[in-house]
N, C-alpha and C positions, 0 to 999 in steps of 0.2 A: 504493500500500500504506500502511495506517495506521502511523504511527510508534509506536515503543515508548512514548514519553511519552503519546501520545494513548490508546493501549490501556490504559496504567496508570491514566490519569485516569478513563476510563469505568469500569474495574473498581473503583476506589476509591470512586466515588460510589454504587456498588451494594452496598457492604459494609453488613452489618447494623448498625443504630445501636448495639447493645450493644458492638461492637468499638471504638467511639469514646469509651468511658467510661474515664477515667483511674483505674486501680485504686489508685494510691498518693497520691491527693490532690495531683497536680501535682508530685510529687517528681522532681527531675532526677537521672539516674544519674551526671551529671558533678559533682554537688554533693558536699560532704564526706559520706562514707558511714561508717556504723557497722557493723563486721563482726559478723555474727550467729554464734552457735555452729554448729559444723559438724554437730552432732547436735541436732536440736530437734524438737519435736512440732508437726506441721503441722495437727493436727486443729482448732486454734482459729483458723486463718488464714482469710482470705476465699477464696471459690472460685477466683478467678483465681490467687492465690498458691499455693494447694494444687495446682492443676492444673499450673502452671509448675514448681513444685518437684518434683512427681512425674515430669513429662516430661523435665526436665533431669537428674534424679537418676542416670541411667545413664551420664552423661558428667561425669566429675569436674571437668574444667576449666570446663565450662559451668555446672554447679551451683554451683561455688565463686564464679564471677564474679557470678551473679545473687544469691547469698546475700550477697556483699560489698556489693552495691548494693540490698539490701533488696527484691529481686525487682521493681524498677521496670522497666516495659516499655521496649523501644527500638524495637519494630516496630508494636505494636498500641495504643499510647496515642493520645489525641486529637490530639496534635501530630506524630505519627510518619508521617503519610501520605507526605510527600516522601521519607523514608528508605526505606520499604518499596517505594515506586514506583521509586526508584533501584536497589534491589537486584533487583527483578523484571526491570527493563529490562536490567540487567547480565547476569542469568542467561539472558536470551533470546539473548545473543550466544555461548553456549557452543559451538555448532557452528562458529562463525567461528574459534575457537581450537583446533579439532580435539579438543574435549572433548565428552562425551556429555550432551546436555540432560537425559536422564532421571535422571542422577546428582544433579541439583539440583532437579528437578521443579518448575519454575516454574509449570507448568500446574496441578499438584496444590495448590500453595500458593494460587494464585488461586481455585481451586475451594473450598478450605477457608475462605478469607476470605469468599467470597460465601455460603457455606453456614452459617457460624457463627451460633449463636443464644444461646449461654450464655457465662458467664465462664469456665467450664471449657474450652469450645472455644477461647476466646481465649488461655488459658494454654498449651494444646497448640500452637496456631499460633505463639505467641511462641517457644517452644523450637524448633519446626521451622524457622522462618525463621533463627534464629541458627545452627542446625546447617548449613543450606544455605549461609549466608554463610561460615561457617568452612571448609566443604569447598571452596567456590569460591575463597576467599582462599588456602587451602593449595595447591590445584591450580595456580593462576596463579603463585604465588611460589615454589613448590618442586616442582611437577610432580605429576601424578596417580599415577605409579608409584613403587614402591620398587625402583630398578634392580638393586641387588645381589641381591635375591631372585629376579630373573629371569635375571641373568647375573653370576656371581661375579667376573668380571674387570672389571665396572664398579664401581670402588671410590671413586667420587666422593663427597665429603662434601657432603651437601645440607642447607642451612640451613632449618629449620622455624620459622616465626614463632610466637611465643607467643600462644595463643588469647586469653588475657586482654587482651593488648595490642591484638590485632585488634578485640576487642569494644569496648574503650575507645575506639579510633579511630573506629569506625563510629557510636558513640553520641554523637559530637561534633556540631558545628554544620554541617559540610560533608561529608555522606556521599557525595555525588557525586564529590568530589575523592578521597576515600579509595578508592572503587571504581575510579576511573580510574587511581590510582597503583598498584593491584595489577597492572595489565597490564604485562608486560615491554615495555620501551621501546627495547631495542637495535635498531639498524638491521637486523640480521639477522632478528630476529623479525618486524618490520614487513614486510620483503621476502618472508619465507616465507609470511606471511598473504596477501599479494598473489598469490603463486604458487599458493597453495591455491585462491583464488577463480578464478584463471585456468584451472587444471586442471579444476575443477568445471564451469566453463562449457564447456570443451572436451569433457568427457565427456558433458554434456547434449546437445551438438551433434554427437555421433558420433565424437569422438576425432580421431586423425590420419590416418584413412583406412587403406587396405590396407597390410599389412606388405610388405616387400621379399621377393619370392620368389626369392632367390638366396643362396648361401653367401658369395659374394664378387663384387665388381665392380671393374674397373679403368678408368682414364681411357681414352677412346676406344671403350668398349663401347656397344652399341646394343641395343634390344629392350624388351619389356614390363617387365622388371625395372628397367631404367634409368628408365623412366617412373614406376614405383612409387617408386624412390629419389628422383626429382625431386619428386614430389608430397608425399612424406613430409617432405623437407627444407623445402618451402614451408610445410607445415602446422606444422612444428616451429619455424619462424621463422628458419631459417638461409639461406633462398634466397628472392629475390623472385619474383614471378609469372613463369613461364617456360613455353614451349611446346617446348623442345628434347627430342628423343628420344635424344640422344647424350650420353654422359658427357663433357661439354665442360669447359673451364676454369671456368665459373661453378659447375657442380656440384662440381668438384674443390675450389674455394675454400670452398664450403658444407660439404663433408665435412670439410675441414681445420678450419673453425671449430667444427663439431660435436665433432670429436675433442678439440680444446683444452678445450672446456667439459665434457668427460666423462672427462678423465684418460687418454685413449688416445694411442698413438703418432701424432703429428701428421704424416702424410705425404700426406693427400688421397686415399688409396686406401681404398675401402670393403672392407676385409678382413673375415674372419669375426667378430672381436671388435667391429668398428665396426657391421656389419650387425646383430649381436645387440642392441647398445645402441640403434640406430635403431628396431628393431622392438619395443622395450619400449613397452607401452601407457600412456596417461596415468594409468590407475588405479594402476598400480604406482609411477609417479613420485609420485602423490599420497600414497601410503603413506609414501614416503621423506620427503616434506615434513612430514606430520603427526608422524612420529617425530622429525624435526629440531626441530619446534616444542616437543615435549616435552623434548628435550635442552636447548634454549635456556632452558626454565623451570628446569632444574636449576642453571644457571650463575649463581652470585651473585658476579659479578666486575665491577670497573670496566672500561669499554671505552676510557677515555682512557689516556694515558701509554704506557709501553713494556711489551711482553710478548713471550713466545715462544709460538708457536702450532703445535702438532704435530697435524695432522689425519691420523689413521692411514689411513683408506681412500684418502686423496689421496697417501700416501707422500711427504709434504712436511713441511719444517720452515721456519717463517717467523719473522722478527722484525717485529713490528708497532709502529708509532708512531702513537698516536691513531687506531687503526683502519686505517691505511694500511700496506701491505707495503713495508718498506725493505730487506729481504733475504729470499731464498728459496733453498733447496737441496733436491734430491731426497733421499729417505730410504729406508732399509730398516727394516721393522718386524718384530715377533715372528712366528714361524711360526704356522700355523693350528692346530697342536695346542693343546688347551685349556690345558696347563701352560706354553706358550710365548707365548701371546698377550700383547701389550702392554696393560696395564691403562689405564683412563681415570681420571685424577685431576689435581688442580692442586697446584702447589708453588711454590718460589722457587729460581731458579738462584743458587747461592752462589759457585762458583769453578770454575776449570778446572785440570786437571793436565796439564802438558806433559811429554812423554816418560814416559807412565804405565807402571807395571807392571800386569799383569792378575791380580787375585786371583780364581782360578777359583771360581765359586759352588759351594757344597757339593753341590747337586743334580747338577751336572755331574761333579764330582770322583768321587762315589761311584756315580753312575748310569751314567756313560759311561767314565771313565778307570780306575777301580779294576778292573773286569772285564778291561780290556786289560792292566793291569800284573800281574794274577794270572797271565796266560798268558805275559807277557813283561815282566819288571821294567824293561826299558829302553824300553817303549812310551811314546809322547808325550814323548820325551826333551827336547823344547824347554821343558818345564815343570819347575820346581823343586818338590821335596817339602819342606814346611815344618813344623816341630814347633810345639808350643804356645807356645814362647818366641820364635818368629820366626826360628829358625835353619834353614839349609838342611841336610837330612839326605841322605847318600849313598843311592842306591837299593840298593846292596849290603848296607846295614845293616838293610833292612826285609824281613820275610817277608810279602809282600802277601797270600798265601793264608791267612794266619792271621786275617784281618779280614773282617768283614761291612760292609755299607753303614752300619750303625748304629755299629759299634765302631771304625771306621777313625779313628785319632787325629790324622791329619795333614791339612793343607790343601795347596793347590797354587798356584803362582804362576808367571807368565811375566814375566821381567825386561824392562825397556825395550829396544826395538830395532826394526829395520825390519820384522821379521816379527811383532811383537806384535799380538795379536788386537784390541787397542784402537787400533792405529795409533800416531800421534804425539801425540794429545791427546784428553782426555775432559772432558766438561762435567757438573758435579755439582750436583744438587739433592737432597741426602741424604734418602732416603725408605725406608720399611720394605719396599718392593717391589724394592729394589736395581735401579732403573731409572735410566739416565743416557744422555746422548748421547755419541757417540764417533766417531773416525776408524776406518778399517779398511784393511788391506792388500789386501782383496778388492774391487777397484773394478769388476769386470765385472758384478756384480749390479745396479748402478745403470742398466744398459742395459735391464734387464728391464721389462716392462709391469707385472706384478704382483710387488711386492717385499716379500714376507713370508717372510724367511729367517732372522732372528736368533733368539736365545734369549729375546728380550723387550726388550732395549735398542734404542735408535734409532741406526742408523749414518748418518752424514752424507756426502754426496757431496763437499761442499766445506767440510771442517771448518776449514781455515786461514782461509778467507774468513769463515766464521761467527764464528771467534774475533776477527778484526779488527772485524767489525760489532758484536759483543757488547761489546767493550771500548772502542770508539771514543768513547763518551760520557765516559769517564773519563781518556782520554789521547789527545792529538793524534798521538802516535807509537806507537800501539798495535801497528801492524804490525811496526815495527822492534824493539820490545821483545819481541814474541812470537818473532820469528825469532832474536833473541839468546839467549833462554832455550832455544829449540829446539836451537840449535847446541851447547849444552853437553852434550847427551845425558843429563843428569841429571834424575831425576824431581823436578819442581818444581810447587808449588801457587801459583796466581795468583788472588787473591781479587777479587771485584767489590766496589767501594766501596759500591754499593747493589744489593741483591739484585733480581733481575728475575723477575716472575711468569712461570711456565711452565704451560701448559695442554695436557694430553694429551687430545685430543678425538676424537670419532668421528662425523663428519657425512658421510652419503652424499648429502645435498642441502644446498647452502650458497651464499649470494650470492657472485658472482665479479666484480662490477663491472658498470656500465652496465645495471643493473636485471635482469641475467640470473642465473638459478640454475644452478649447475654440479652435475652428478650423478656419483657414484662407485659402484663395485661394493661390495656388502656382504661384504667379505672374511672377516669373522669370523661372519657370520650373526647379528650382534647386533641389527640393525634388524629382522630377521625375527622374532626372539623378542619384541622390544619391541612390534612391530605386533600380534602375536598377543595380547599382554597387554592392549594398548589396545583391540583389537577385543573381547576377552572382557569388558572393562569397559564396553562399550557404544559405543565410538567407531565411527562409520560413515563411509564415504567420501562418501555423499550422504545428505541427510535422509530420503529414501525408504527407505534401508536401515535406519534407526534404529528 
């Protein structure tokens, strides 16, 4: 197959000679520029400048940049062949990134370049190439989608690069480096790209074979369904070549490995949940990978140093050091109701509160507890009623029936104690969503497979160990100090000397070591919404579908 560079070289030799005329007498856009008035008469300008000004005029950032640089070309000048070749070659890789090639229309740009005959044509092509470049740069560095418009619980702040800065970069002396640097470089993104290619090859070759025609299978079982399970595990890469027709220890070990990679109870038994996941076809897994690549493009975070990583569909909370997991605990996340789902965002962990009181959120106070107290003033008696000055008000002094959810003037609080809803410790990264990590007296939920039960905050299975790991870098006796504060029974704030970044993420496909991608269930249906938006925008699972 002809290389991108070879294709670009042939294309550029066929460009009409008129395209190789420098419109501005050799002016360099990187030289000192004199800003032109924002409103000016283009009638007296040469045809190239008139055409470029008109074509760029609907895009304020683009028009301002060209105006500032006296409409000097960066793509269609006599010395710009390497730059436009680099851009077209980069745009040719759109599908590799799970992005829609038609969005950048490299083929259309090539055709326009080959067909151009006038300076007006050249001006329009100049503007079109800059637009394609800016769209490409934005999509690679910030993602193609505006996630909060698709799902309001994705509240991540996404950095959008300044178009003027991007244009200035690409107009410099090393456009190939600029284009390379746009591509996300995280190990996760690279591995997801590899998985995308692997799945596309699998799909082209017929996938993973027949699904397992059984609701459940146990070790020792025999029959056609076991053979299907065996073959499926071989195709999935969890079992070496095998001729066994019995659910033997090798199949049991393969099922166990599959369960570990998919967040399932790891018992080696192919129960209904495991069979369901084994039977998912590669096209559905590919959708998860493409969505995960888009999510990676949203993340503008350093991958070195220390961070807290809460992957919601994995129901886990980790402490990472330079990308390596140094601590992990199971988690409970927000319920599946839209107003209880845990949002996605990044912040900084600032402190922990030992022996915390629980300030009941207003929505719970008036939505759940006020109706109960109207029927019975002593309902939820473990909670205190607090006035605006922070004083505890006796229930007998309040006529609950006189208030509505809007007019209720009190708040509610649960004091520290063994039964406190937050347990013995909470971890704070103050944010407008009122999300934090905390202990819980309800430990049984951590045994569940799907752990979406909270009002939105993250419950930790091992909060004391998390506290020790979190504070271990600032004190060699972190564990002893924590236990000493805990024994006082008093609400105490312990601050981190250095705040730790925390990322609330949602990956149903993500690298899990040894080159393998782990998959999780789409508990909030967020990936389904994002895939629909990507698909509507032209993203296809295979080039043939595009």
